[in-house]
mmCIF file of the N, C-alpha and C atoms, coordinates in Angstrom:
data_MODEL
# 
_entry.id   MODEL 
# 
loop_
_atom_site.group_PDB 
_atom_site.id 
_atom_site.type_symbol 
_atom_site.label_atom_id 
_atom_site.label_alt_id 
_atom_site.label_comp_id 
_atom_site.label_asym_id 
_atom_site.label_entity_id 
_atom_site.label_seq_id 
_atom_site.pdbx_PDB_ins_code 
_atom_site.Cartn_x 
_atom_site.Cartn_y 
_atom_site.Cartn_z 
_atom_site.occupancy 
_atom_site.B_iso_or_equiv 
_atom_site.pdbx_formal_charge 
_atom_site.auth_seq_id 
_atom_site.auth_comp_id 
_atom_site.auth_asym_id 
_atom_site.auth_atom_id 
_atom_site.pdbx_PDB_model_num 
ATOM 1   N N  . UNK A 1 1  ? 6.109   3.455  -26.526 1.00 0.00 ? 1  UNK A N  1 
ATOM 2   C CA . UNK A 1 1  ? 4.752   3.804  -26.143 1.00 0.00 ? 1  UNK A CA 1 
ATOM 3   C C  . UNK A 1 1  ? 4.661   5.334  -26.032 1.00 0.00 ? 1  UNK A C  1 
ATOM 4   N N  . UNK A 1 2  ? 3.631   5.893  -26.615 1.00 0.00 ? 2  UNK A N  1 
ATOM 5   C CA . UNK A 1 2  ? 3.426   7.346  -26.614 1.00 0.00 ? 2  UNK A CA 1 
ATOM 6   C C  . UNK A 1 2  ? 2.564   7.761  -25.423 1.00 0.00 ? 2  UNK A C  1 
ATOM 7   N N  . UNK A 1 3  ? 3.064   8.719  -24.667 1.00 0.00 ? 3  UNK A N  1 
ATOM 8   C CA . UNK A 1 3  ? 2.339   9.254  -23.512 1.00 0.00 ? 3  UNK A CA 1 
ATOM 9   C C  . UNK A 1 3  ? 1.326   10.290 -24.000 1.00 0.00 ? 3  UNK A C  1 
ATOM 10  N N  . UNK A 1 4  ? 0.066   10.154 -23.606 1.00 0.00 ? 4  UNK A N  1 
ATOM 11  C CA . UNK A 1 4  ? -0.965  11.114 -23.997 1.00 0.00 ? 4  UNK A CA 1 
ATOM 12  C C  . UNK A 1 4  ? -1.260  12.083 -22.855 1.00 0.00 ? 4  UNK A C  1 
ATOM 13  N N  . UNK A 1 5  ? -1.607  11.534 -21.690 1.00 0.00 ? 5  UNK A N  1 
ATOM 14  C CA . UNK A 1 5  ? -1.865  12.380 -20.527 1.00 0.00 ? 5  UNK A CA 1 
ATOM 15  C C  . UNK A 1 5  ? -1.703  11.566 -19.254 1.00 0.00 ? 5  UNK A C  1 
ATOM 16  N N  . UNK A 1 6  ? -1.524  12.261 -18.150 1.00 0.00 ? 6  UNK A N  1 
ATOM 17  C CA . UNK A 1 6  ? -1.418  11.577 -16.856 1.00 0.00 ? 6  UNK A CA 1 
ATOM 18  C C  . UNK A 1 6  ? -1.835  12.530 -15.747 1.00 0.00 ? 6  UNK A C  1 
ATOM 19  N N  . UNK A 1 7  ? -2.149  11.950 -14.612 1.00 0.00 ? 7  UNK A N  1 
ATOM 20  C CA . UNK A 1 7  ? -2.522  12.741 -13.443 1.00 0.00 ? 7  UNK A CA 1 
ATOM 21  C C  . UNK A 1 7  ? -2.136  11.955 -12.197 1.00 0.00 ? 7  UNK A C  1 
ATOM 22  N N  . UNK A 1 8  ? -1.776  12.680 -11.177 1.00 0.00 ? 8  UNK A N  1 
ATOM 23  C CA . UNK A 1 8  ? -1.432  12.066 -9.893  1.00 0.00 ? 8  UNK A CA 1 
ATOM 24  C C  . UNK A 1 8  ? -2.329  12.674 -8.826  1.00 0.00 ? 8  UNK A C  1 
ATOM 25  N N  . UNK A 1 9  ? -2.972  11.808 -8.054  1.00 0.00 ? 9  UNK A N  1 
ATOM 26  C CA . UNK A 1 9  ? -3.854  12.230 -6.980  1.00 0.00 ? 9  UNK A CA 1 
ATOM 27  C C  . UNK A 1 9  ? -3.235  11.834 -5.649  1.00 0.00 ? 9  UNK A C  1 
ATOM 28  N N  . UNK A 1 10 ? -3.496  12.640 -4.637  1.00 0.00 ? 10 UNK A N  1 
ATOM 29  C CA . UNK A 1 10 ? -3.043  12.308 -3.292  1.00 0.00 ? 10 UNK A CA 1 
ATOM 30  C C  . UNK A 1 10 ? -4.219  12.428 -2.333  1.00 0.00 ? 10 UNK A C  1 
ATOM 31  N N  . UNK A 1 11 ? -4.123  11.701 -1.235  1.00 0.00 ? 11 UNK A N  1 
ATOM 32  C CA . UNK A 1 11 ? -5.132  11.785 -0.173  1.00 0.00 ? 11 UNK A CA 1 
ATOM 33  C C  . UNK A 1 11 ? -4.482  12.525 0.994   1.00 0.00 ? 11 UNK A C  1 
ATOM 34  N N  . UNK A 1 12 ? -4.730  13.828 1.096   1.00 0.00 ? 12 UNK A N  1 
ATOM 35  C CA . UNK A 1 12 ? -4.035  14.633 2.109   1.00 0.00 ? 12 UNK A CA 1 
ATOM 36  C C  . UNK A 1 12 ? -4.310  14.194 3.551   1.00 0.00 ? 12 UNK A C  1 
ATOM 37  N N  . UNK A 1 13 ? -5.443  13.587 3.798   1.00 0.00 ? 13 UNK A N  1 
ATOM 38  C CA . UNK A 1 13 ? -5.796  13.158 5.156   1.00 0.00 ? 13 UNK A CA 1 
ATOM 39  C C  . UNK A 1 13 ? -5.218  11.779 5.494   1.00 0.00 ? 13 UNK A C  1 
ATOM 40  N N  . UNK A 1 14 ? -4.599  11.132 4.530   1.00 0.00 ? 14 UNK A N  1 
ATOM 41  C CA . UNK A 1 14 ? -4.064  9.786  4.732   1.00 0.00 ? 14 UNK A CA 1 
ATOM 42  C C  . UNK A 1 14 ? -2.774  9.834  5.554   1.00 0.00 ? 14 UNK A C  1 
ATOM 43  N N  . UNK A 1 15 ? -2.715  9.105  6.657   1.00 0.00 ? 15 UNK A N  1 
ATOM 44  C CA . UNK A 1 15 ? -1.501  9.101  7.474   1.00 0.00 ? 15 UNK A CA 1 
ATOM 45  C C  . UNK A 1 15 ? -0.279  8.540  6.732   1.00 0.00 ? 15 UNK A C  1 
ATOM 46  N N  . UNK A 1 16 ? -0.519  7.636  5.784   1.00 0.00 ? 16 UNK A N  1 
ATOM 47  C CA . UNK A 1 16 ? 0.592   7.041  5.034   1.00 0.00 ? 16 UNK A CA 1 
ATOM 48  C C  . UNK A 1 16 ? 0.835   7.720  3.688   1.00 0.00 ? 16 UNK A C  1 
ATOM 49  N N  . UNK A 1 17 ? 0.158   8.828  3.426   1.00 0.00 ? 17 UNK A N  1 
ATOM 50  C CA . UNK A 1 17 ? 0.328   9.586  2.171   1.00 0.00 ? 17 UNK A CA 1 
ATOM 51  C C  . UNK A 1 17 ? -0.059  8.754  0.951   1.00 0.00 ? 17 UNK A C  1 
ATOM 52  N N  . UNK A 1 18 ? -1.306  8.287  0.942   1.00 0.00 ? 18 UNK A N  1 
ATOM 53  C CA . UNK A 1 18 ? -1.807  7.474  -0.170  1.00 0.00 ? 18 UNK A CA 1 
ATOM 54  C C  . UNK A 1 18 ? -1.825  8.278  -1.470  1.00 0.00 ? 18 UNK A C  1 
ATOM 55  N N  . UNK A 1 19 ? -1.584  7.588  -2.582  1.00 0.00 ? 19 UNK A N  1 
ATOM 56  C CA . UNK A 1 19 ? -1.634  8.234  -3.899  1.00 0.00 ? 19 UNK A CA 1 
ATOM 57  C C  . UNK A 1 19 ? -2.329  7.311  -4.896  1.00 0.00 ? 19 UNK A C  1 
ATOM 58  N N  . UNK A 1 20 ? -2.737  7.909  -6.018  1.00 0.00 ? 20 UNK A N  1 
ATOM 59  C CA . UNK A 1 20 ? -3.388  7.198  -7.111  1.00 0.00 ? 20 UNK A CA 1 
ATOM 60  C C  . UNK A 1 20 ? -2.952  7.904  -8.386  1.00 0.00 ? 20 UNK A C  1 
ATOM 61  N N  . UNK A 1 21 ? -2.303  7.193  -9.286  1.00 0.00 ? 21 UNK A N  1 
ATOM 62  C CA . UNK A 1 21 ? -1.806  7.786  -10.525 1.00 0.00 ? 21 UNK A CA 1 
ATOM 63  C C  . UNK A 1 21 ? -2.438  7.108  -11.730 1.00 0.00 ? 21 UNK A C  1 
ATOM 64  N N  . UNK A 1 22 ? -2.876  7.915  -12.697 1.00 0.00 ? 22 UNK A N  1 
ATOM 65  C CA . UNK A 1 22 ? -3.457  7.407  -13.944 1.00 0.00 ? 22 UNK A CA 1 
ATOM 66  C C  . UNK A 1 22 ? -2.643  7.912  -15.122 1.00 0.00 ? 22 UNK A C  1 
ATOM 67  N N  . UNK A 1 23 ? -2.412  7.035  -16.092 1.00 0.00 ? 23 UNK A N  1 
ATOM 68  C CA . UNK A 1 23 ? -1.703  7.397  -17.316 1.00 0.00 ? 23 UNK A CA 1 
ATOM 69  C C  . UNK A 1 23 ? -2.494  6.889  -18.513 1.00 0.00 ? 23 UNK A C  1 
ATOM 70  N N  . UNK A 1 24 ? -2.556  7.698  -19.548 1.00 0.00 ? 24 UNK A N  1 
ATOM 71  C CA . UNK A 1 24 ? -3.170  7.299  -20.809 1.00 0.00 ? 24 UNK A CA 1 
ATOM 72  C C  . UNK A 1 24 ? -2.053  7.232  -21.844 1.00 0.00 ? 24 UNK A C  1 
ATOM 73  N N  . UNK A 1 25 ? -1.894  6.055  -22.449 1.00 0.00 ? 25 UNK A N  1 
ATOM 74  C CA . UNK A 1 25 ? -0.789  5.789  -23.361 1.00 0.00 ? 25 UNK A CA 1 
ATOM 75  C C  . UNK A 1 25 ? -1.311  5.174  -24.654 1.00 0.00 ? 25 UNK A C  1 
ATOM 76  N N  . UNK A 1 26 ? -0.484  5.281  -25.702 1.00 0.00 ? 26 UNK A N  1 
ATOM 77  C CA . UNK A 1 26 ? -0.862  4.704  -26.997 1.00 0.00 ? 26 UNK A CA 1 
ATOM 78  C C  . UNK A 1 26 ? 0.330   3.952  -27.570 1.00 0.00 ? 26 UNK A C  1 
ATOM 79  N N  . UNK A 1 27 ? 0.052   2.781  -28.139 1.00 0.00 ? 27 UNK A N  1 
ATOM 80  C CA . UNK A 1 27 ? 1.064   2.051  -28.900 1.00 0.00 ? 27 UNK A CA 1 
ATOM 81  C C  . UNK A 1 27 ? 0.390   1.341  -30.071 1.00 0.00 ? 27 UNK A C  1 
ATOM 82  N N  . UNK A 1 28 ? 1.105   0.448  -30.725 1.00 0.00 ? 28 UNK A N  1 
ATOM 83  C CA . UNK A 1 28 ? 0.551   -0.230 -31.905 1.00 0.00 ? 28 UNK A CA 1 
ATOM 84  C C  . UNK A 1 28 ? -0.612  -1.161 -31.571 1.00 0.00 ? 28 UNK A C  1 
ATOM 85  N N  . UNK A 1 29 ? -0.756  -1.562 -30.310 1.00 0.00 ? 29 UNK A N  1 
ATOM 86  C CA . UNK A 1 29 ? -1.848  -2.446 -29.902 1.00 0.00 ? 29 UNK A CA 1 
ATOM 87  C C  . UNK A 1 29 ? -3.138  -1.688 -29.581 1.00 0.00 ? 29 UNK A C  1 
ATOM 88  N N  . UNK A 1 30 ? -3.022  -0.390 -29.318 1.00 0.00 ? 30 UNK A N  1 
ATOM 89  C CA . UNK A 1 30 ? -4.194  0.408  -28.979 1.00 0.00 ? 30 UNK A CA 1 
ATOM 90  C C  . UNK A 1 30 ? -3.887  1.407  -27.891 1.00 0.00 ? 30 UNK A C  1 
ATOM 91  N N  . UNK A 1 31 ? -4.885  1.716  -27.110 1.00 0.00 ? 31 UNK A N  1 
ATOM 92  C CA . UNK A 1 31 ? -4.774  2.708  -26.042 1.00 0.00 ? 31 UNK A CA 1 
ATOM 93  C C  . UNK A 1 31 ? -4.779  2.003  -24.693 1.00 0.00 ? 31 UNK A C  1 
ATOM 94  N N  . UNK A 1 32 ? -3.890  2.428  -23.823 1.00 0.00 ? 32 UNK A N  1 
ATOM 95  C CA . UNK A 1 32 ? -3.730  1.820  -22.510 1.00 0.00 ? 32 UNK A CA 1 
ATOM 96  C C  . UNK A 1 32 ? -4.041  2.849  -21.426 1.00 0.00 ? 32 UNK A C  1 
ATOM 97  N N  . UNK A 1 33 ? -4.835  2.445  -20.449 1.00 0.00 ? 33 UNK A N  1 
ATOM 98  C CA . UNK A 1 33 ? -5.005  3.239  -19.244 1.00 0.00 ? 33 UNK A CA 1 
ATOM 99  C C  . UNK A 1 33 ? -4.284  2.464  -18.148 1.00 0.00 ? 33 UNK A C  1 
ATOM 100 N N  . UNK A 1 34 ? -3.255  3.086  -17.595 1.00 0.00 ? 34 UNK A N  1 
ATOM 101 C CA . UNK A 1 34 ? -2.454  2.436  -16.559 1.00 0.00 ? 34 UNK A CA 1 
ATOM 102 C C  . UNK A 1 34 ? -2.655  3.172  -15.246 1.00 0.00 ? 34 UNK A C  1 
ATOM 103 N N  . UNK A 1 35 ? -2.814  2.402  -14.174 1.00 0.00 ? 35 UNK A N  1 
ATOM 104 C CA . UNK A 1 35 ? -2.963  3.023  -12.860 1.00 0.00 ? 35 UNK A CA 1 
ATOM 105 C C  . UNK A 1 35 ? -1.980  2.400  -11.886 1.00 0.00 ? 35 UNK A C  1 
ATOM 106 N N  . UNK A 1 36 ? -1.502  3.240  -10.996 1.00 0.00 ? 36 UNK A N  1 
ATOM 107 C CA . UNK A 1 36 ? -0.666  2.809  -9.888  1.00 0.00 ? 36 UNK A CA 1 
ATOM 108 C C  . UNK A 1 36 ? -1.243  3.422  -8.632  1.00 0.00 ? 36 UNK A C  1 
ATOM 109 N N  . UNK A 1 37 ? -1.261  2.644  -7.557  1.00 0.00 ? 37 UNK A N  1 
ATOM 110 C CA . UNK A 1 37 ? -1.718  3.186  -6.287  1.00 0.00 ? 37 UNK A CA 1 
ATOM 111 C C  . UNK A 1 37 ? -0.867  2.615  -5.174  1.00 0.00 ? 37 UNK A C  1 
ATOM 112 N N  . UNK A 1 38 ? -0.800  3.371  -4.090  1.00 0.00 ? 38 UNK A N  1 
ATOM 113 C CA . UNK A 1 38 ? -0.003  2.938  -2.959  1.00 0.00 ? 38 UNK A CA 1 
ATOM 114 C C  . UNK A 1 38 ? 0.117   4.059  -1.956  1.00 0.00 ? 38 UNK A C  1 
ATOM 115 N N  . UNK A 1 39 ? 1.223   4.066  -1.230  1.00 0.00 ? 39 UNK A N  1 
ATOM 116 C CA . UNK A 1 39 ? 1.466   5.137  -0.262  1.00 0.00 ? 39 UNK A CA 1 
ATOM 117 C C  . UNK A 1 39 ? 2.950   5.446  -0.227  1.00 0.00 ? 39 UNK A C  1 
ATOM 118 N N  . UNK A 1 40 ? 3.265   6.690  0.088   1.00 0.00 ? 40 UNK A N  1 
ATOM 119 C CA . UNK A 1 40 ? 4.658   7.126  0.106   1.00 0.00 ? 40 UNK A CA 1 
ATOM 120 C C  . UNK A 1 40 ? 5.321   6.845  -1.227  1.00 0.00 ? 40 UNK A C  1 
ATOM 121 N N  . UNK A 1 41 ? 6.431   6.118  -1.194  1.00 0.00 ? 41 UNK A N  1 
ATOM 122 C CA . UNK A 1 41 ? 7.139   5.727  -2.413  1.00 0.00 ? 41 UNK A CA 1 
ATOM 123 C C  . UNK A 1 41 ? 6.817   4.288  -2.817  1.00 0.00 ? 41 UNK A C  1 
ATOM 124 N N  . UNK A 1 42 ? 5.907   3.631  -2.103  1.00 0.00 ? 42 UNK A N  1 
ATOM 125 C CA . UNK A 1 42 ? 5.577   2.222  -2.362  1.00 0.00 ? 42 UNK A CA 1 
ATOM 126 C C  . UNK A 1 42 ? 4.356   2.085  -3.265  1.00 0.00 ? 42 UNK A C  1 
ATOM 127 N N  . UNK A 1 43 ? 4.538   1.411  -4.384  1.00 0.00 ? 43 UNK A N  1 
ATOM 128 C CA . UNK A 1 43 ? 3.424   1.095  -5.280  1.00 0.00 ? 43 UNK A CA 1 
ATOM 129 C C  . UNK A 1 43 ? 2.883   -0.271 -4.863  1.00 0.00 ? 43 UNK A C  1 
ATOM 130 N N  . UNK A 1 44 ? 1.628   -0.307 -4.445  1.00 0.00 ? 44 UNK A N  1 
ATOM 131 C CA . UNK A 1 44 ? 1.022   -1.553 -3.981  1.00 0.00 ? 44 UNK A CA 1 
ATOM 132 C C  . UNK A 1 44 ? 0.180   -2.240 -5.048  1.00 0.00 ? 44 UNK A C  1 
ATOM 133 N N  . UNK A 1 45 ? -0.288  -1.473 -6.036  1.00 0.00 ? 45 UNK A N  1 
ATOM 134 C CA . UNK A 1 45 ? -1.146  -2.055 -7.066  1.00 0.00 ? 45 UNK A CA 1 
ATOM 135 C C  . UNK A 1 45 ? -0.894  -1.371 -8.395  1.00 0.00 ? 45 UNK A C  1 
ATOM 136 N N  . UNK A 1 46 ? -0.685  -2.182 -9.427  1.00 0.00 ? 46 UNK A N  1 
ATOM 137 C CA . UNK A 1 46 ? -0.534  -1.688 -10.808 1.00 0.00 ? 46 UNK A CA 1 
ATOM 138 C C  . UNK A 1 46 ? -1.536  -2.438 -11.668 1.00 0.00 ? 46 UNK A C  1 
ATOM 139 N N  . UNK A 1 47 ? -2.236  -1.688 -12.502 1.00 0.00 ? 47 UNK A N  1 
ATOM 140 C CA . UNK A 1 47 ? -3.177  -2.312 -13.441 1.00 0.00 ? 47 UNK A CA 1 
ATOM 141 C C  . UNK A 1 47 ? -3.108  -1.576 -14.768 1.00 0.00 ? 47 UNK A C  1 
ATOM 142 N N  . UNK A 1 48 ? -3.369  -2.327 -15.835 1.00 0.00 ? 48 UNK A N  1 
ATOM 143 C CA . UNK A 1 48 ? -3.397  -1.738 -17.179 1.00 0.00 ? 48 UNK A CA 1 
ATOM 144 C C  . UNK A 1 48 ? -4.623  -2.278 -17.903 1.00 0.00 ? 48 UNK A C  1 
ATOM 145 N N  . UNK A 1 49 ? -5.398  -1.370 -18.473 1.00 0.00 ? 49 UNK A N  1 
ATOM 146 C CA . UNK A 1 49 ? -6.555  -1.732 -19.276 1.00 0.00 ? 49 UNK A CA 1 
ATOM 147 C C  . UNK A 1 49 ? -6.275  -1.323 -20.714 1.00 0.00 ? 49 UNK A C  1 
ATOM 148 N N  . UNK A 1 50 ? -6.573  -2.198 -21.666 1.00 0.00 ? 50 UNK A N  1 
ATOM 149 C CA . UNK A 1 50 ? -6.332  -1.944 -23.089 1.00 0.00 ? 50 UNK A CA 1 
ATOM 150 C C  . UNK A 1 50 ? -7.655  -1.662 -23.789 1.00 0.00 ? 50 UNK A C  1 
ATOM 151 N N  . UNK A 1 51 ? -7.659  -0.631 -24.625 1.00 0.00 ? 51 UNK A N  1 
ATOM 152 C CA . UNK A 1 51 ? -8.852  -0.241 -25.382 1.00 0.00 ? 51 UNK A CA 1 
ATOM 153 C C  . UNK A 1 51 ? -8.506  -0.125 -26.863 1.00 0.00 ? 51 UNK A C  1 
ATOM 154 N N  . UNK A 1 52 ? -9.455  -0.497 -27.735 1.00 0.00 ? 52 UNK A N  1 
ATOM 155 C CA . UNK A 1 52 ? -9.182  -0.469 -29.171 1.00 0.00 ? 52 UNK A CA 1 
ATOM 156 C C  . UNK A 1 52 ? -9.192  0.937  -29.768 1.00 0.00 ? 52 UNK A C  1 
ATOM 157 N N  . UNK A 1 53 ? -9.856  1.887  -29.100 1.00 0.00 ? 53 UNK A N  1 
ATOM 158 C CA . UNK A 1 53 ? -9.917  3.234  -29.664 1.00 0.00 ? 53 UNK A CA 1 
ATOM 159 C C  . UNK A 1 53 ? -9.787  4.298  -28.576 1.00 0.00 ? 53 UNK A C  1 
ATOM 160 N N  . UNK A 1 54 ? -9.472  5.486  -29.033 1.00 0.00 ? 54 UNK A N  1 
ATOM 161 C CA . UNK A 1 54 ? -9.201  6.616  -28.146 1.00 0.00 ? 54 UNK A CA 1 
ATOM 162 C C  . UNK A 1 54 ? -10.430 7.035  -27.342 1.00 0.00 ? 54 UNK A C  1 
ATOM 163 N N  . UNK A 1 55 ? -11.593 7.006  -27.945 1.00 0.00 ? 55 UNK A N  1 
ATOM 164 C CA . UNK A 1 55 ? -12.818 7.443  -27.265 1.00 0.00 ? 55 UNK A CA 1 
ATOM 165 C C  . UNK A 1 55 ? -13.104 6.574  -26.040 1.00 0.00 ? 55 UNK A C  1 
ATOM 166 N N  . UNK A 1 56 ? -13.048 5.270  -26.203 1.00 0.00 ? 56 UNK A N  1 
ATOM 167 C CA . UNK A 1 56 ? -13.302 4.367  -25.067 1.00 0.00 ? 56 UNK A CA 1 
ATOM 168 C C  . UNK A 1 56 ? -12.248 4.531  -23.973 1.00 0.00 ? 56 UNK A C  1 
ATOM 169 N N  . UNK A 1 57 ? -11.006 4.696  -24.386 1.00 0.00 ? 57 UNK A N  1 
ATOM 170 C CA . UNK A 1 57 ? -9.921  4.871  -23.406 1.00 0.00 ? 57 UNK A CA 1 
ATOM 171 C C  . UNK A 1 57 ? -10.117 6.155  -22.605 1.00 0.00 ? 57 UNK A C  1 
ATOM 172 N N  . UNK A 1 58 ? -10.452 7.268  -23.286 1.00 0.00 ? 58 UNK A N  1 
ATOM 173 C CA . UNK A 1 58 ? -10.679 8.536  -22.588 1.00 0.00 ? 58 UNK A CA 1 
ATOM 174 C C  . UNK A 1 58 ? -11.893 8.453  -21.668 1.00 0.00 ? 58 UNK A C  1 
ATOM 175 N N  . UNK A 1 59 ? -12.934 7.783  -22.102 1.00 0.00 ? 59 UNK A N  1 
ATOM 176 C CA . UNK A 1 59 ? -14.120 7.627  -21.241 1.00 0.00 ? 59 UNK A CA 1 
ATOM 177 C C  . UNK A 1 59 ? -13.763 6.897  -19.954 1.00 0.00 ? 59 UNK A C  1 
ATOM 178 N N  . UNK A 1 60 ? -13.010 5.810  -20.088 1.00 0.00 ? 60 UNK A N  1 
ATOM 179 C CA . UNK A 1 60 ? -12.609 5.039  -18.916 1.00 0.00 ? 60 UNK A CA 1 
ATOM 180 C C  . UNK A 1 60 ? -11.693 5.865  -18.012 1.00 0.00 ? 60 UNK A C  1 
ATOM 181 N N  . UNK A 1 61 ? -10.706 6.529  -18.606 1.00 0.00 ? 61 UNK A N  1 
ATOM 182 C CA . UNK A 1 61 ? -9.774  7.392  -17.863 1.00 0.00 ? 61 UNK A CA 1 
ATOM 183 C C  . UNK A 1 61 ? -10.556 8.444  -17.076 1.00 0.00 ? 61 UNK A C  1 
ATOM 184 N N  . UNK A 1 62 ? -11.480 9.116  -17.746 1.00 0.00 ? 62 UNK A N  1 
ATOM 185 C CA . UNK A 1 62 ? -12.263 10.163 -17.092 1.00 0.00 ? 62 UNK A CA 1 
ATOM 186 C C  . UNK A 1 62 ? -13.201 9.621  -16.022 1.00 0.00 ? 62 UNK A C  1 
ATOM 187 N N  . UNK A 1 63 ? -13.761 8.438  -16.231 1.00 0.00 ? 63 UNK A N  1 
ATOM 188 C CA . UNK A 1 63 ? -14.654 7.863  -15.218 1.00 0.00 ? 63 UNK A CA 1 
ATOM 189 C C  . UNK A 1 63 ? -13.870 7.482  -13.962 1.00 0.00 ? 63 UNK A C  1 
ATOM 190 N N  . UNK A 1 64 ? -12.671 6.929  -14.122 1.00 0.00 ? 64 UNK A N  1 
ATOM 191 C CA . UNK A 1 64 ? -11.824 6.609  -12.967 1.00 0.00 ? 64 UNK A CA 1 
ATOM 192 C C  . UNK A 1 64 ? -11.448 7.882  -12.213 1.00 0.00 ? 64 UNK A C  1 
ATOM 193 N N  . UNK A 1 65 ? -11.107 8.904  -12.959 1.00 0.00 ? 65 UNK A N  1 
ATOM 194 C CA . UNK A 1 65 ? -10.724 10.179 -12.357 1.00 0.00 ? 65 UNK A CA 1 
ATOM 195 C C  . UNK A 1 65 ? -11.897 10.796 -11.595 1.00 0.00 ? 65 UNK A C  1 
ATOM 196 N N  . UNK A 1 66 ? -13.056 10.807 -12.209 1.00 0.00 ? 66 UNK A N  1 
ATOM 197 C CA . UNK A 1 66 ? -14.253 11.362 -11.571 1.00 0.00 ? 66 UNK A CA 1 
ATOM 198 C C  . UNK A 1 66 ? -14.601 10.582 -10.302 1.00 0.00 ? 66 UNK A C  1 
ATOM 199 N N  . UNK A 1 67 ? -14.491 9.262  -10.376 1.00 0.00 ? 67 UNK A N  1 
ATOM 200 C CA . UNK A 1 67 ? -14.779 8.403  -9.221  1.00 0.00 ? 67 UNK A CA 1 
ATOM 201 C C  . UNK A 1 67 ? -13.858 8.728  -8.040  1.00 0.00 ? 67 UNK A C  1 
ATOM 202 N N  . UNK A 1 68 ? -12.580 8.903  -8.308  1.00 0.00 ? 68 UNK A N  1 
ATOM 203 C CA . UNK A 1 68 ? -11.611 9.161  -7.237  1.00 0.00 ? 68 UNK A CA 1 
ATOM 204 C C  . UNK A 1 68 ? -11.719 10.583 -6.677  1.00 0.00 ? 68 UNK A C  1 
ATOM 205 N N  . UNK A 1 69 ? -12.135 11.545 -7.496  1.00 0.00 ? 69 UNK A N  1 
ATOM 206 C CA . UNK A 1 69 ? -12.223 12.935 -7.041  1.00 0.00 ? 69 UNK A CA 1 
ATOM 207 C C  . UNK A 1 69 ? -13.579 13.293 -6.426  1.00 0.00 ? 69 UNK A C  1 
ATOM 208 N N  . UNK A 1 70 ? -14.521 12.360 -6.433  1.00 0.00 ? 70 UNK A N  1 
ATOM 209 C CA . UNK A 1 70 ? -15.846 12.611 -5.870  1.00 0.00 ? 70 UNK A CA 1 
ATOM 210 C C  . UNK A 1 70 ? -15.736 12.771 -4.345  1.00 0.00 ? 70 UNK A C  1 
ATOM 211 N N  . UNK A 1 71 ? -16.039 13.967 -3.808  1.00 0.00 ? 71 UNK A N  1 
ATOM 212 C CA . UNK A 1 71 ? -15.919 14.174 -2.361  1.00 0.00 ? 71 UNK A CA 1 
ATOM 213 C C  . UNK A 1 71 ? -16.968 13.407 -1.563  1.00 0.00 ? 71 UNK A C  1 
ATOM 214 N N  . UNK A 1 72 ? -18.010 12.923 -2.224  1.00 0.00 ? 72 UNK A N  1 
ATOM 215 C CA . UNK A 1 72 ? -19.084 12.188 -1.543  1.00 0.00 ? 72 UNK A CA 1 
ATOM 216 C C  . UNK A 1 72 ? -18.958 10.675 -1.689  1.00 0.00 ? 72 UNK A C  1 
ATOM 217 N N  . UNK A 1 73 ? -17.814 10.200 -2.154  1.00 0.00 ? 73 UNK A N  1 
ATOM 218 C CA . UNK A 1 73 ? -17.636 8.758  -2.330  1.00 0.00 ? 73 UNK A CA 1 
ATOM 219 C C  . UNK A 1 73 ? -17.658 8.053  -0.978  1.00 0.00 ? 73 UNK A C  1 
ATOM 220 N N  . UNK A 1 74 ? -17.980 6.765  -0.996  1.00 0.00 ? 74 UNK A N  1 
ATOM 221 C CA . UNK A 1 74 ? -18.118 5.990  0.237   1.00 0.00 ? 74 UNK A CA 1 
ATOM 222 C C  . UNK A 1 74 ? -16.799 5.757  0.966   1.00 0.00 ? 74 UNK A C  1 
ATOM 223 N N  . UNK A 1 75 ? -15.711 5.731  0.240   1.00 0.00 ? 75 UNK A N  1 
ATOM 224 C CA . UNK A 1 75 ? -14.405 5.478  0.848   1.00 0.00 ? 75 UNK A CA 1 
ATOM 225 C C  . UNK A 1 75 ? -14.003 6.625  1.772   1.00 0.00 ? 75 UNK A C  1 
ATOM 226 N N  . UNK A 1 76 ? -13.350 6.315  2.874   1.00 0.00 ? 76 UNK A N  1 
ATOM 227 C CA . UNK A 1 76 ? -12.871 7.388  3.745   1.00 0.00 ? 76 UNK A CA 1 
ATOM 228 C C  . UNK A 1 76 ? -11.710 8.175  3.116   1.00 0.00 ? 76 UNK A C  1 
ATOM 229 N N  . UNK A 1 77 ? -11.099 7.611  2.076   1.00 0.00 ? 77 UNK A N  1 
ATOM 230 C CA . UNK A 1 77 ? -9.974  8.262  1.419   1.00 0.00 ? 77 UNK A CA 1 
ATOM 231 C C  . UNK A 1 77 ? -10.493 9.227  0.350   1.00 0.00 ? 77 UNK A C  1 
ATOM 232 N N  . UNK A 1 78 ? -10.261 10.499 0.527   1.00 0.00 ? 78 UNK A N  1 
ATOM 233 C CA . UNK A 1 78 ? -10.682 11.544 -0.411  1.00 0.00 ? 78 UNK A CA 1 
ATOM 234 C C  . UNK A 1 78 ? -9.446  12.081 -1.123  1.00 0.00 ? 78 UNK A C  1 
ATOM 235 N N  . UNK A 1 79 ? -9.438  11.980 -2.441  1.00 0.00 ? 79 UNK A N  1 
ATOM 236 C CA . UNK A 1 79 ? -8.287  12.398 -3.230  1.00 0.00 ? 79 UNK A CA 1 
ATOM 237 C C  . UNK A 1 79 ? -8.432  13.813 -3.776  1.00 0.00 ? 79 UNK A C  1 
ATOM 238 N N  . UNK A 1 80 ? -7.276  14.463 -3.968  1.00 0.00 ? 80 UNK A N  1 
ATOM 239 C CA . UNK A 1 80 ? -7.191  15.754 -4.639  1.00 0.00 ? 80 UNK A CA 1 
ATOM 240 C C  . UNK A 1 80 ? -6.076  15.654 -5.670  1.00 0.00 ? 80 UNK A C  1 
ATOM 241 N N  . UNK A 1 81 ? -6.070  16.558 -6.624  1.00 0.00 ? 81 UNK A N  1 
ATOM 242 C CA . UNK A 1 81 ? -5.047  16.556 -7.673  1.00 0.00 ? 81 UNK A CA 1 
ATOM 243 C C  . UNK A 1 81 ? -3.720  17.052 -7.103  1.00 0.00 ? 81 UNK A C  1 
ATOM 244 N N  . UNK A 1 82 ? -2.655  16.284 -7.351  1.00 0.00 ? 82 UNK A N  1 
ATOM 245 C CA . UNK A 1 82 ? -1.327  16.638 -6.851  1.00 0.00 ? 82 UNK A CA 1 
ATOM 246 C C  . UNK A 1 82 ? -0.510  17.410 -7.884  1.00 0.00 ? 82 UNK A C  1 
ATOM 247 N N  . UNK A 1 83 ? -0.777  17.175 -9.166  1.00 0.00 ? 83 UNK A N  1 
ATOM 248 C CA . UNK A 1 83 ? 0.028   17.850 -10.199 1.00 0.00 ? 83 UNK A CA 1 
ATOM 249 C C  . UNK A 1 83 ? -0.818  18.663 -11.124 1.00 0.00 ? 83 UNK A C  1 
# 
């Protein structure tokens, strides 16, 4: 699987050091957006979405990223870029 891009977000105000990681990957089946979330070194949730083309995959990747970085989101957890 070919790695295209990735980003790791952290919630600095989180007592358990919550994180959210997104990866954009490519293989013979198409484009994959993979996410991991959890706290500290513990991954609590892994999901992978498959897209037939690069444009749709990038749109989804960017929408997830924008959603998590929005300082006005309803969730009490506010993320910032870690890497």
